[in-house]
PDB file with SEQRES, HELIX, SHEET and CRYST1 records, atoms N, CA, C and O in Angstrom:
SEQRES   1 A   83  MET LYS ARG GLU ALA ILE ILE LEU PHE GLU ASN THR GLU          
SEQRES   2 A   83  LYS THR ARG ALA VAL CYS VAL ASP LYS SER ALA ALA ALA          
SEQRES   3 A   83  SER ILE LEU ALA TYR ILE ASN GLN ASP ASP ALA HIS LYS          
SEQRES   4 A   83  LYS LYS PHE LYS TYR ILE VAL GLU LEU ILE LEU LYS ARG          
SEQRES   5 A   83  ILE ARG MET PRO GLU LEU TYR ASP LYS GLU ASP ILE ASN          
SEQRES   6 A   83  GLU LYS CYS LYS ASP ILE THR ALA MET LYS PHE PHE LYS          
SEQRES   7 A   83  ASN GLY SER ASN GLY                                          
HELIX    1 AA1 LYS A   22  ALA A   24  5                                   3    
HELIX    2 AA2 ALA A   25  ILE A   32  1                                   8    
HELIX    3 AA3 ASP A   36  LEU A   50  1                                  15    
SHEET    1 AA1 2 ALA A   5  GLU A  10  0                                        
SHEET    2 AA1 2 ALA A  17  ASP A  21 -1                                        
SHEET    1 AA2 2 TYR A  59  GLU A  62  0                                        
SHEET    2 AA2 2 ILE A  71  MET A  74 -1                                        
CRYST1    1.000    1.000    1.000  90.00  90.00  90.00 P 1           1          
ATOM      1  N   MET A   1     123.286 -24.898 -38.478  1.00  0.00           N  
ATOM      2  CA  MET A   1     123.681 -25.699 -37.332  1.00  0.00           C  
ATOM      3  C   MET A   1     122.549 -26.723 -37.040  1.00  0.00           C  
ATOM      4  O   MET A   1     121.389 -26.347 -36.871  1.00  0.00           O  
ATOM      5  N   LYS A   2     122.900 -27.960 -36.989  1.00  0.00           N  
ATOM      6  CA  LYS A   2     121.932 -28.976 -36.659  1.00  0.00           C  
ATOM      7  C   LYS A   2     121.681 -29.021 -35.158  1.00  0.00           C  
ATOM      8  O   LYS A   2     122.632 -28.953 -34.379  1.00  0.00           O  
ATOM      9  N   ARG A   3     120.431 -29.133 -34.736  1.00  0.00           N  
ATOM     10  CA  ARG A   3     120.072 -29.124 -33.328  1.00  0.00           C  
ATOM     11  C   ARG A   3     119.354 -30.397 -33.003  1.00  0.00           C  
ATOM     12  O   ARG A   3     118.763 -31.033 -33.875  1.00  0.00           O  
ATOM     13  N   GLU A   4     119.404 -30.773 -31.739  1.00  0.00           N  
ATOM     14  CA  GLU A   4     118.730 -31.998 -31.269  1.00  0.00           C  
ATOM     15  C   GLU A   4     117.447 -31.631 -30.585  1.00  0.00           C  
ATOM     16  O   GLU A   4     117.336 -30.581 -29.952  1.00  0.00           O  
ATOM     17  N   ALA A   5     116.479 -32.505 -30.716  1.00  0.00           N  
ATOM     18  CA  ALA A   5     115.164 -32.313 -30.074  1.00  0.00           C  
ATOM     19  C   ALA A   5     114.883 -33.473 -29.142  1.00  0.00           C  
ATOM     20  O   ALA A   5     115.371 -34.588 -29.328  1.00  0.00           O  
ATOM     21  N   ILE A   6     114.093 -33.178 -28.149  1.00  0.00           N  
ATOM     22  CA  ILE A   6     113.611 -34.201 -27.217  1.00  0.00           C  
ATOM     23  C   ILE A   6     112.126 -34.370 -27.471  1.00  0.00           C  
ATOM     24  O   ILE A   6     111.375 -33.395 -27.441  1.00  0.00           O  
ATOM     25  N   ILE A   7     111.694 -35.602 -27.723  1.00  0.00           N  
ATOM     26  CA  ILE A   7     110.275 -35.850 -27.947  1.00  0.00           C  
ATOM     27  C   ILE A   7     109.602 -35.988 -26.570  1.00  0.00           C  
ATOM     28  O   ILE A   7     109.949 -36.848 -25.760  1.00  0.00           O  
ATOM     29  N   LEU A   8     108.644 -35.118 -26.353  1.00  0.00           N  
ATOM     30  CA  LEU A   8     107.884 -35.151 -25.097  1.00  0.00           C  
ATOM     31  C   LEU A   8     106.650 -36.042 -25.204  1.00  0.00           C  
ATOM     32  O   LEU A   8     106.343 -36.807 -24.289  1.00  0.00           O  
ATOM     33  N   PHE A   9     105.960 -35.935 -26.308  1.00  0.00           N  
ATOM     34  CA  PHE A   9     104.741 -36.711 -26.547  1.00  0.00           C  
ATOM     35  C   PHE A   9     104.634 -37.033 -28.045  1.00  0.00           C  
ATOM     36  O   PHE A   9     105.093 -36.267 -28.892  1.00  0.00           O  
ATOM     37  N   GLU A  10     104.015 -38.185 -28.350  1.00  0.00           N  
ATOM     38  CA  GLU A  10     103.712 -38.491 -29.744  1.00  0.00           C  
ATOM     39  C   GLU A  10     102.419 -39.272 -29.803  1.00  0.00           C  
ATOM     40  O   GLU A  10     102.019 -39.921 -28.836  1.00  0.00           O  
ATOM     41  N   ASN A  11     101.761 -39.198 -30.977  1.00  0.00           N  
ATOM     42  CA  ASN A  11     100.500 -39.938 -31.111  1.00  0.00           C  
ATOM     43  C   ASN A  11     100.776 -41.426 -31.253  1.00  0.00           C  
ATOM     44  O   ASN A  11     101.926 -41.830 -31.428  1.00  0.00           O  
ATOM     45  N   THR A  12      99.751 -42.231 -31.180  1.00  0.00           N  
ATOM     46  CA  THR A  12      99.940 -43.683 -31.195  1.00  0.00           C  
ATOM     47  C   THR A  12     100.487 -44.183 -32.524  1.00  0.00           C  
ATOM     48  O   THR A  12     101.159 -45.213 -32.574  1.00  0.00           O  
ATOM     49  N   GLU A  13     100.201 -43.452 -33.608  1.00  0.00           N  
ATOM     50  CA  GLU A  13     100.707 -43.841 -34.934  1.00  0.00           C  
ATOM     51  C   GLU A  13     102.167 -43.397 -35.145  1.00  0.00           C  
ATOM     52  O   GLU A  13     102.809 -43.795 -36.116  1.00  0.00           O  
ATOM     53  N   LYS A  14     102.669 -42.582 -34.235  1.00  0.00           N  
ATOM     54  CA  LYS A  14     104.029 -42.032 -34.323  1.00  0.00           C  
ATOM     55  C   LYS A  14     104.202 -41.182 -35.583  1.00  0.00           C  
ATOM     56  O   LYS A  14     105.275 -41.170 -36.186  1.00  0.00           O  
ATOM     57  N   THR A  15     103.137 -40.470 -35.980  1.00  0.00           N  
ATOM     58  CA  THR A  15     103.188 -39.613 -37.122  1.00  0.00           C  
ATOM     59  C   THR A  15     103.231 -38.134 -36.732  1.00  0.00           C  
ATOM     60  O   THR A  15     103.476 -37.269 -37.573  1.00  0.00           O  
ATOM     61  N   ARG A  16     102.993 -37.858 -35.468  1.00  0.00           N  
ATOM     62  CA  ARG A  16     102.966 -36.471 -34.974  1.00  0.00           C  
ATOM     63  C   ARG A  16     103.543 -36.473 -33.581  1.00  0.00           C  
ATOM     64  O   ARG A  16     103.247 -37.356 -32.777  1.00  0.00           O  
ATOM     65  N   ALA A  17     104.374 -35.474 -33.291  1.00  0.00           N  
ATOM     66  CA  ALA A  17     105.038 -35.404 -31.982  1.00  0.00           C  
ATOM     67  C   ALA A  17     105.151 -33.950 -31.509  1.00  0.00           C  
ATOM     68  O   ALA A  17     105.168 -33.007 -32.300  1.00  0.00           O  
ATOM     69  N   VAL A  18     105.227 -33.819 -30.200  1.00  0.00           N  
ATOM     70  CA  VAL A  18     105.537 -32.519 -29.569  1.00  0.00           C  
ATOM     71  C   VAL A  18     106.944 -32.663 -28.997  1.00  0.00           C  
ATOM     72  O   VAL A  18     107.217 -33.531 -28.167  1.00  0.00           O  
ATOM     73  N   CYS A  19     107.829 -31.783 -29.468  1.00  0.00           N  
ATOM     74  CA  CYS A  19     109.245 -31.854 -29.083  1.00  0.00           C  
ATOM     75  C   CYS A  19     109.709 -30.497 -28.591  1.00  0.00           C  
ATOM     76  O   CYS A  19     109.077 -29.469 -28.832  1.00  0.00           O  
ATOM     77  N   VAL A  20     110.838 -30.529 -27.891  1.00  0.00           N  
ATOM     78  CA  VAL A  20     111.505 -29.279 -27.486  1.00  0.00           C  
ATOM     79  C   VAL A  20     112.970 -29.378 -27.877  1.00  0.00           C  
ATOM     80  O   VAL A  20     113.540 -30.469 -27.924  1.00  0.00           O  
ATOM     81  N   ASP A  21     113.570 -28.240 -28.154  1.00  0.00           N  
ATOM     82  CA  ASP A  21     114.969 -28.186 -28.468  1.00  0.00           C  
ATOM     83  C   ASP A  21     115.731 -28.612 -27.210  1.00  0.00           C  
ATOM     84  O   ASP A  21     115.451 -28.127 -26.114  1.00  0.00           O  
ATOM     85  N   LYS A  22     116.696 -29.522 -27.379  1.00  0.00           N  
ATOM     86  CA  LYS A  22     117.430 -30.092 -26.259  1.00  0.00           C  
ATOM     87  C   LYS A  22     118.152 -28.994 -25.461  1.00  0.00           C  
ATOM     88  O   LYS A  22     118.208 -29.063 -24.234  1.00  0.00           O  
ATOM     89  N   SER A  23     118.690 -28.008 -26.132  1.00  0.00           N  
ATOM     90  CA  SER A  23     119.463 -26.969 -25.438  1.00  0.00           C  
ATOM     91  C   SER A  23     118.558 -26.030 -24.631  1.00  0.00           C  
ATOM     92  O   SER A  23     119.022 -25.362 -23.706  1.00  0.00           O  
ATOM     93  N   ALA A  24     117.275 -25.981 -24.980  1.00  0.00           N  
ATOM     94  CA  ALA A  24     116.331 -25.102 -24.284  1.00  0.00           C  
ATOM     95  C   ALA A  24     115.352 -25.854 -23.405  1.00  0.00           C  
ATOM     96  O   ALA A  24     114.484 -25.242 -22.782  1.00  0.00           O  
ATOM     97  N   ALA A  25     115.480 -27.190 -23.342  1.00  0.00           N  
ATOM     98  CA  ALA A  25     114.495 -28.021 -22.631  1.00  0.00           C  
ATOM     99  C   ALA A  25     114.324 -27.636 -21.195  1.00  0.00           C  
ATOM    100  O   ALA A  25     113.187 -27.551 -20.730  1.00  0.00           O  
ATOM    101  N   ALA A  26     115.376 -27.400 -20.470  1.00  0.00           N  
ATOM    102  CA  ALA A  26     115.269 -27.095 -19.036  1.00  0.00           C  
ATOM    103  C   ALA A  26     114.414 -25.857 -18.792  1.00  0.00           C  
ATOM    104  O   ALA A  26     113.539 -25.883 -17.926  1.00  0.00           O  
ATOM    105  N   SER A  27     114.640 -24.794 -19.520  1.00  0.00           N  
ATOM    106  CA  SER A  27     113.867 -23.560 -19.305  1.00  0.00           C  
ATOM    107  C   SER A  27     112.434 -23.728 -19.781  1.00  0.00           C  
ATOM    108  O   SER A  27     111.512 -23.205 -19.155  1.00  0.00           O  
ATOM    109  N   ILE A  28     112.233 -24.443 -20.869  1.00  0.00           N  
ATOM    110  CA  ILE A  28     110.854 -24.662 -21.362  1.00  0.00           C  
ATOM    111  C   ILE A  28     110.041 -25.506 -20.382  1.00  0.00           C  
ATOM    112  O   ILE A  28     108.888 -25.191 -20.090  1.00  0.00           O  
ATOM    113  N   LEU A  29     110.651 -26.579 -19.879  1.00  0.00           N  
ATOM    114  CA  LEU A  29     109.956 -27.427 -18.921  1.00  0.00           C  
ATOM    115  C   LEU A  29     109.721 -26.715 -17.611  1.00  0.00           C  
ATOM    116  O   LEU A  29     108.696 -26.936 -16.966  1.00  0.00           O  
ATOM    117  N   ALA A  30     110.653 -25.858 -17.197  1.00  0.00           N  
ATOM    118  CA  ALA A  30     110.446 -25.078 -15.968  1.00  0.00           C  
ATOM    119  C   ALA A  30     109.230 -24.147 -16.137  1.00  0.00           C  
ATOM    120  O   ALA A  30     108.431 -23.984 -15.214  1.00  0.00           O  
ATOM    121  N   TYR A  31     109.104 -23.545 -17.318  1.00  0.00           N  
ATOM    122  CA  TYR A  31     107.964 -22.712 -17.586  1.00  0.00           C  
ATOM    123  C   TYR A  31     106.650 -23.480 -17.508  1.00  0.00           C  
ATOM    124  O   TYR A  31     105.703 -23.058 -16.844  1.00  0.00           O  
ATOM    125  N   ILE A  32     106.611 -24.617 -18.203  1.00  0.00           N  
ATOM    126  CA  ILE A  32     105.418 -25.457 -18.233  1.00  0.00           C  
ATOM    127  C   ILE A  32     105.031 -25.948 -16.839  1.00  0.00           C  
ATOM    128  O   ILE A  32     103.849 -25.986 -16.497  1.00  0.00           O  
ATOM    129  N   ASN A  33     106.020 -26.320 -16.043  1.00  0.00           N  
ATOM    130  CA  ASN A  33     105.741 -26.929 -14.732  1.00  0.00           C  
ATOM    131  C   ASN A  33     105.688 -25.947 -13.587  1.00  0.00           C  
ATOM    132  O   ASN A  33     105.713 -26.357 -12.427  1.00  0.00           O  
ATOM    133  N   GLN A  34     105.613 -24.642 -13.883  1.00  0.00           N  
ATOM    134  CA  GLN A  34     105.623 -23.655 -12.808  1.00  0.00           C  
ATOM    135  C   GLN A  34     104.376 -23.672 -11.947  1.00  0.00           C  
ATOM    136  O   GLN A  34     104.437 -23.292 -10.778  1.00  0.00           O  
ATOM    137  N   ASP A  35     103.260 -24.096 -12.483  1.00  0.00           N  
ATOM    138  CA  ASP A  35     102.022 -24.213 -11.686  1.00  0.00           C  
ATOM    139  C   ASP A  35     101.009 -25.090 -12.420  1.00  0.00           C  
ATOM    140  O   ASP A  35     101.208 -25.468 -13.574  1.00  0.00           O  
ATOM    141  N   ASP A  36      99.942 -25.398 -11.735  1.00  0.00           N  
ATOM    142  CA  ASP A  36      98.914 -26.294 -12.331  1.00  0.00           C  
ATOM    143  C   ASP A  36      98.237 -25.679 -13.539  1.00  0.00           C  
ATOM    144  O   ASP A  36      97.878 -26.409 -14.464  1.00  0.00           O  
ATOM    145  N   ALA A  37      98.046 -24.369 -13.573  1.00  0.00           N  
ATOM    146  CA  ALA A  37      97.409 -23.730 -14.728  1.00  0.00           C  
ATOM    147  C   ALA A  37      98.230 -23.934 -15.975  1.00  0.00           C  
ATOM    148  O   ALA A  37      97.676 -24.260 -17.025  1.00  0.00           O  
ATOM    149  N   HIS A  38      99.550 -23.751 -15.895  1.00  0.00           N  
ATOM    150  CA  HIS A  38     100.406 -23.934 -17.047  1.00  0.00           C  
ATOM    151  C   HIS A  38     100.454 -25.402 -17.472  1.00  0.00           C  
ATOM    152  O   HIS A  38     100.402 -25.693 -18.667  1.00  0.00           O  
ATOM    153  N   LYS A  39     100.552 -26.328 -16.521  1.00  0.00           N  
ATOM    154  CA  LYS A  39     100.558 -27.765 -16.834  1.00  0.00           C  
ATOM    155  C   LYS A  39      99.289 -28.178 -17.539  1.00  0.00           C  
ATOM    156  O   LYS A  39      99.329 -28.907 -18.530  1.00  0.00           O  
ATOM    157  N   LYS A  40      98.152 -27.710 -17.027  1.00  0.00           N  
ATOM    158  CA  LYS A  40      96.846 -28.046 -17.611  1.00  0.00           C  
ATOM    159  C   LYS A  40      96.735 -27.527 -19.039  1.00  0.00           C  
ATOM    160  O   LYS A  40      96.314 -28.250 -19.941  1.00  0.00           O  
ATOM    161  N   LYS A  41      97.117 -26.267 -19.234  1.00  0.00           N  
ATOM    162  CA  LYS A  41      97.021 -25.663 -20.570  1.00  0.00           C  
ATOM    163  C   LYS A  41      97.965 -26.376 -21.548  1.00  0.00           C  
ATOM    164  O   LYS A  41      97.588 -26.623 -22.694  1.00  0.00           O  
ATOM    165  N   PHE A  42      99.193 -26.712 -21.107  1.00  0.00           N  
ATOM    166  CA  PHE A  42     100.132 -27.441 -21.965  1.00  0.00           C  
ATOM    167  C   PHE A  42      99.549 -28.785 -22.380  1.00  0.00           C  
ATOM    168  O   PHE A  42      99.597 -29.149 -23.555  1.00  0.00           O  
ATOM    169  N   LYS A  43      99.002 -29.518 -21.425  1.00  0.00           N  
ATOM    170  CA  LYS A  43      98.412 -30.815 -21.736  1.00  0.00           C  
ATOM    171  C   LYS A  43      97.287 -30.676 -22.755  1.00  0.00           C  
ATOM    172  O   LYS A  43      97.181 -31.475 -23.685  1.00  0.00           O  
ATOM    173  N   TYR A  44      96.453 -29.667 -22.576  1.00  0.00           N  
ATOM    174  CA  TYR A  44      95.329 -29.443 -23.508  1.00  0.00           C  
ATOM    175  C   TYR A  44      95.836 -29.120 -24.905  1.00  0.00           C  
ATOM    176  O   TYR A  44      95.332 -29.671 -25.883  1.00  0.00           O  
ATOM    177  N   ILE A  45      96.819 -28.242 -25.017  1.00  0.00           N  
ATOM    178  CA  ILE A  45      97.387 -27.903 -26.322  1.00  0.00           C  
ATOM    179  C   ILE A  45      98.030 -29.130 -26.988  1.00  0.00           C  
ATOM    180  O   ILE A  45      97.859 -29.353 -28.186  1.00  0.00           O  
ATOM    181  N   VAL A  46      98.770 -29.921 -26.197  1.00  0.00           N  
ATOM    182  CA  VAL A  46      99.388 -31.132 -26.742  1.00  0.00           C  
ATOM    183  C   VAL A  46      98.328 -32.078 -27.269  1.00  0.00           C  
ATOM    184  O   VAL A  46      98.499 -32.648 -28.346  1.00  0.00           O  
ATOM    185  N   GLU A  47      97.236 -32.261 -26.539  1.00  0.00           N  
ATOM    186  CA  GLU A  47      96.170 -33.151 -27.015  1.00  0.00           C  
ATOM    187  C   GLU A  47      95.594 -32.662 -28.365  1.00  0.00           C  
ATOM    188  O   GLU A  47      95.336 -33.466 -29.261  1.00  0.00           O  
ATOM    189  N   LEU A  48      95.402 -31.371 -28.494  1.00  0.00           N  
ATOM    190  CA  LEU A  48      94.894 -30.810 -29.744  1.00  0.00           C  
ATOM    191  C   LEU A  48      95.859 -31.089 -30.905  1.00  0.00           C  
ATOM    192  O   LEU A  48      95.447 -31.512 -31.985  1.00  0.00           O  
ATOM    193  N   ILE A  49      97.147 -30.842 -30.656  1.00  0.00           N  
ATOM    194  CA  ILE A  49      98.157 -31.058 -31.692  1.00  0.00           C  
ATOM    195  C   ILE A  49      98.204 -32.517 -32.123  1.00  0.00           C  
ATOM    196  O   ILE A  49      98.225 -32.816 -33.317  1.00  0.00           O  
ATOM    197  N   LEU A  50      98.221 -33.417 -31.160  1.00  0.00           N  
ATOM    198  CA  LEU A  50      98.359 -34.839 -31.494  1.00  0.00           C  
ATOM    199  C   LEU A  50      97.085 -35.385 -32.187  1.00  0.00           C  
ATOM    200  O   LEU A  50      97.148 -36.353 -32.944  1.00  0.00           O  
ATOM    201  N   LYS A  51      95.954 -34.755 -31.916  1.00  0.00           N  
ATOM    202  CA  LYS A  51      94.681 -35.163 -32.570  1.00  0.00           C  
ATOM    203  C   LYS A  51      94.450 -34.400 -33.864  1.00  0.00           C  
ATOM    204  O   LYS A  51      93.426 -34.573 -34.524  1.00  0.00           O  
ATOM    205  N   ARG A  52      95.419 -33.546 -34.225  1.00  0.00           N  
ATOM    206  CA  ARG A  52      95.321 -32.721 -35.462  1.00  0.00           C  
ATOM    207  C   ARG A  52      94.112 -31.791 -35.473  1.00  0.00           C  
ATOM    208  O   ARG A  52      93.479 -31.584 -36.509  1.00  0.00           O  
ATOM    209  N   ILE A  53      93.806 -31.241 -34.313  1.00  0.00           N  
ATOM    210  CA  ILE A  53      92.736 -30.252 -34.203  1.00  0.00           C  
ATOM    211  C   ILE A  53      93.369 -28.865 -34.263  1.00  0.00           C  
ATOM    212  O   ILE A  53      94.088 -28.464 -33.348  1.00  0.00           O  
ATOM    213  N   ARG A  54      93.096 -28.131 -35.350  1.00  0.00           N  
ATOM    214  CA  ARG A  54      93.699 -26.837 -35.546  1.00  0.00           C  
ATOM    215  C   ARG A  54      92.982 -25.809 -34.699  1.00  0.00           C  
ATOM    216  O   ARG A  54      91.760 -25.676 -34.769  1.00  0.00           O  
ATOM    217  N   MET A  55      93.740 -25.085 -33.899  1.00  0.00           N  
ATOM    218  CA  MET A  55      93.214 -24.035 -33.045  1.00  0.00           C  
ATOM    219  C   MET A  55      94.255 -22.918 -32.959  1.00  0.00           C  
ATOM    220  O   MET A  55      95.043 -22.871 -32.014  1.00  0.00           O  
ATOM    221  N   PRO A  56      94.255 -22.020 -33.949  1.00  0.00           N  
ATOM    222  CA  PRO A  56      95.331 -20.998 -34.021  1.00  0.00           C  
ATOM    223  C   PRO A  56      95.385 -20.059 -32.831  1.00  0.00           C  
ATOM    224  O   PRO A  56      96.424 -19.444 -32.595  1.00  0.00           O  
ATOM    225  N   GLU A  57      94.306 -19.924 -32.072  1.00  0.00           N  
ATOM    226  CA  GLU A  57      94.375 -19.064 -30.893  1.00  0.00           C  
ATOM    227  C   GLU A  57      95.194 -19.713 -29.763  1.00  0.00           C  
ATOM    228  O   GLU A  57      95.579 -19.029 -28.814  1.00  0.00           O  
ATOM    229  N   LEU A  58      95.464 -21.033 -29.857  1.00  0.00           N  
ATOM    230  CA  LEU A  58      96.257 -21.726 -28.847  1.00  0.00           C  
ATOM    231  C   LEU A  58      97.640 -22.186 -29.365  1.00  0.00           C  
ATOM    232  O   LEU A  58      98.592 -22.286 -28.591  1.00  0.00           O  
ATOM    233  N   TYR A  59      97.735 -22.459 -30.650  1.00  0.00           N  
ATOM    234  CA  TYR A  59      99.041 -22.786 -31.254  1.00  0.00           C  
ATOM    235  C   TYR A  59      98.960 -22.514 -32.729  1.00  0.00           C  
ATOM    236  O   TYR A  59      97.916 -22.692 -33.356  1.00  0.00           O  
ATOM    237  N   ASP A  60     100.096 -22.073 -33.289  1.00  0.00           N  
ATOM    238  CA  ASP A  60     100.094 -21.757 -34.700  1.00  0.00           C  
ATOM    239  C   ASP A  60     101.540 -21.642 -35.173  1.00  0.00           C  
ATOM    240  O   ASP A  60     102.444 -21.443 -34.361  1.00  0.00           O  
ATOM    241  N   LYS A  61     101.763 -21.766 -36.478  1.00  0.00           N  
ATOM    242  CA  LYS A  61     103.097 -21.606 -37.059  1.00  0.00           C  
ATOM    243  C   LYS A  61     103.508 -20.159 -37.006  1.00  0.00           C  
ATOM    244  O   LYS A  61     102.702 -19.250 -37.203  1.00  0.00           O  
ATOM    245  N   GLU A  62     104.809 -19.963 -36.729  1.00  0.00           N  
ATOM    246  CA  GLU A  62     105.370 -18.617 -36.706  1.00  0.00           C  
ATOM    247  C   GLU A  62     106.738 -18.610 -37.346  1.00  0.00           C  
ATOM    248  O   GLU A  62     107.443 -19.619 -37.354  1.00  0.00           O  
ATOM    249  N   ASP A  63     107.110 -17.444 -37.889  1.00  0.00           N  
ATOM    250  CA  ASP A  63     108.464 -17.215 -38.337  1.00  0.00           C  
ATOM    251  C   ASP A  63     109.045 -16.162 -37.413  1.00  0.00           C  
ATOM    252  O   ASP A  63     108.696 -14.985 -37.508  1.00  0.00           O  
ATOM    253  N   ILE A  64     109.926 -16.579 -36.522  1.00  0.00           N  
ATOM    254  CA  ILE A  64     110.501 -15.681 -35.509  1.00  0.00           C  
ATOM    255  C   ILE A  64     111.517 -14.742 -36.189  1.00  0.00           C  
ATOM    256  O   ILE A  64     111.459 -13.524 -36.018  1.00  0.00           O  
ATOM    257  N   ASN A  65     112.437 -15.322 -36.953  1.00  0.00           N  
ATOM    258  CA  ASN A  65     113.421 -14.537 -37.684  1.00  0.00           C  
ATOM    259  C   ASN A  65     113.935 -15.389 -38.816  1.00  0.00           C  
ATOM    260  O   ASN A  65     113.391 -16.464 -39.066  1.00  0.00           O  
ATOM    261  N   GLU A  66     114.986 -14.937 -39.522  1.00  0.00           N  
ATOM    262  CA  GLU A  66     115.500 -15.679 -40.689  1.00  0.00           C  
ATOM    263  C   GLU A  66     116.024 -17.069 -40.332  1.00  0.00           C  
ATOM    264  O   GLU A  66     115.960 -17.978 -41.160  1.00  0.00           O  
ATOM    265  N   LYS A  67     116.546 -17.252 -39.105  1.00  0.00           N  
ATOM    266  CA  LYS A  67     117.099 -18.546 -38.707  1.00  0.00           C  
ATOM    267  C   LYS A  67     116.045 -19.424 -38.075  1.00  0.00           C  
ATOM    268  O   LYS A  67     116.249 -20.634 -37.972  1.00  0.00           O  
ATOM    269  N   CYS A  68     114.940 -18.875 -37.653  1.00  0.00           N  
ATOM    270  CA  CYS A  68     113.929 -19.622 -36.917  1.00  0.00           C  
ATOM    271  C   CYS A  68     112.572 -19.483 -37.617  1.00  0.00           C  
ATOM    272  O   CYS A  68     111.756 -18.623 -37.286  1.00  0.00           O  
ATOM    273  N   LYS A  69     112.371 -20.364 -38.593  1.00  0.00           N  
ATOM    274  CA  LYS A  69     111.155 -20.303 -39.396  1.00  0.00           C  
ATOM    275  C   LYS A  69     110.345 -21.604 -39.254  1.00  0.00           C  
ATOM    276  O   LYS A  69     110.876 -22.664 -38.925  1.00  0.00           O  
ATOM    277  N   ASP A  70     109.039 -21.471 -39.516  1.00  0.00           N  
ATOM    278  CA  ASP A  70     108.135 -22.617 -39.519  1.00  0.00           C  
ATOM    279  C   ASP A  70     108.112 -23.371 -38.203  1.00  0.00           C  
ATOM    280  O   ASP A  70     108.024 -24.599 -38.200  1.00  0.00           O  
ATOM    281  N   ILE A  71     108.187 -22.683 -37.114  1.00  0.00           N  
ATOM    282  CA  ILE A  71     108.048 -23.342 -35.819  1.00  0.00           C  
ATOM    283  C   ILE A  71     106.600 -23.232 -35.400  1.00  0.00           C  
ATOM    284  O   ILE A  71     105.876 -22.385 -35.923  1.00  0.00           O  
ATOM    285  N   THR A  72     106.158 -24.056 -34.477  1.00  0.00           N  
ATOM    286  CA  THR A  72     104.815 -23.938 -33.948  1.00  0.00           C  
ATOM    287  C   THR A  72     104.939 -23.422 -32.533  1.00  0.00           C  
ATOM    288  O   THR A  72     105.579 -24.040 -31.682  1.00  0.00           O  
ATOM    289  N   ALA A  73     104.316 -22.275 -32.291  1.00  0.00           N  
ATOM    290  CA  ALA A  73     104.354 -21.620 -30.992  1.00  0.00           C  
ATOM    291  C   ALA A  73     103.061 -21.914 -30.243  1.00  0.00           C  
ATOM    292  O   ALA A  73     101.974 -21.845 -30.818  1.00  0.00           O  
ATOM    293  N   MET A  74     103.183 -22.245 -28.951  1.00  0.00           N  
ATOM    294  CA  MET A  74     102.011 -22.427 -28.083  1.00  0.00           C  
ATOM    295  C   MET A  74     101.692 -21.102 -27.411  1.00  0.00           C  
ATOM    296  O   MET A  74     102.582 -20.387 -26.950  1.00  0.00           O  
ATOM    297  N   LYS A  75     100.435 -20.800 -27.367  1.00  0.00           N  
ATOM    298  CA  LYS A  75     100.002 -19.536 -26.782  1.00  0.00           C  
ATOM    299  C   LYS A  75      99.177 -19.878 -25.519  1.00  0.00           C  
ATOM    300  O   LYS A  75      97.980 -20.152 -25.594  1.00  0.00           O  
ATOM    301  N   PHE A  76      99.848 -19.852 -24.383  1.00  0.00           N  
ATOM    302  CA  PHE A  76      99.205 -20.315 -23.161  1.00  0.00           C  
ATOM    303  C   PHE A  76      98.107 -19.386 -22.650  1.00  0.00           C  
ATOM    304  O   PHE A  76      96.972 -19.813 -22.442  1.00  0.00           O  
ATOM    305  N   PHE A  77      98.448 -18.119 -22.450  1.00  0.00           N  
ATOM    306  CA  PHE A  77      97.475 -17.213 -21.852  1.00  0.00           C  
ATOM    307  C   PHE A  77      97.459 -15.881 -22.605  1.00  0.00           C  
ATOM    308  O   PHE A  77      98.496 -15.378 -23.038  1.00  0.00           O  
ATOM    309  N   LYS A  78      96.264 -15.331 -22.746  1.00  0.00           N  
ATOM    310  CA  LYS A  78      96.115 -14.078 -23.458  1.00  0.00           C  
ATOM    311  C   LYS A  78      96.704 -12.890 -22.737  1.00  0.00           C  
ATOM    312  O   LYS A  78      96.969 -11.859 -23.357  1.00  0.00           O  
ATOM    313  N   ASN A  79      96.918 -13.013 -21.423  1.00  0.00           N  
ATOM    314  CA  ASN A  79      97.416 -11.879 -20.642  1.00  0.00           C  
ATOM    315  C   ASN A  79      98.903 -11.645 -20.814  1.00  0.00           C  
ATOM    316  O   ASN A  79      99.465 -10.764 -20.164  1.00  0.00           O  
ATOM    317  N   GLY A  80      99.559 -12.423 -21.685  1.00  0.00           N  
ATOM    318  CA  GLY A  80     100.976 -12.239 -21.941  1.00  0.00           C  
ATOM    319  C   GLY A  80     101.867 -13.138 -21.149  1.00  0.00           C  
ATOM    320  O   GLY A  80     103.086 -13.017 -21.278  1.00  0.00           O  
ATOM    321  N   SER A  81     101.370 -14.020 -20.349  1.00  0.00           N  
ATOM    322  CA  SER A  81     102.161 -14.916 -19.544  1.00  0.00           C  
ATOM    323  C   SER A  81     102.584 -16.125 -20.398  1.00  0.00           C  
ATOM    324  O   SER A  81     102.214 -17.257 -20.085  1.00  0.00           O  
ATOM    325  N   ASN A  82     103.334 -15.900 -21.442  1.00  0.00           N  
ATOM    326  CA  ASN A  82     103.710 -16.976 -22.366  1.00  0.00           C  
ATOM    327  C   ASN A  82     105.203 -17.240 -22.377  1.00  0.00           C  
ATOM    328  O   ASN A  82     105.727 -17.762 -23.361  1.00  0.00           O  
ATOM    329  N   GLY A  83     105.886 -16.899 -21.325  1.00  0.00           N  
ATOM    330  CA  GLY A  83     107.298 -17.218 -21.215  1.00  0.00           C  
ATOM    331  C   GLY A  83     108.123 -16.226 -21.892  1.00  0.00           C  
ATOM    332  O   GLY A  83     109.348 -16.343 -21.898  1.00  0.00           O  
TER     333      GLY A  83                                                      
END                                                                             
């Protein structure tokens, strides 16, 4: 099944972008915008991604299941508050 994505941010060269699945955008954005700590961490992770700075403790590729492979998951907080 083909899915649509919403581009949230992209680098100036338009070669790298941070996107969310359109059908899940509302819940993802609600999670990100729940407080200043989440907004700040999201902005920091986005900057790393767009600058191509690899930091696996904050974001990394994951295979969730057979249908959801090669996604990049953001890891906001080590205490498990990751949505």
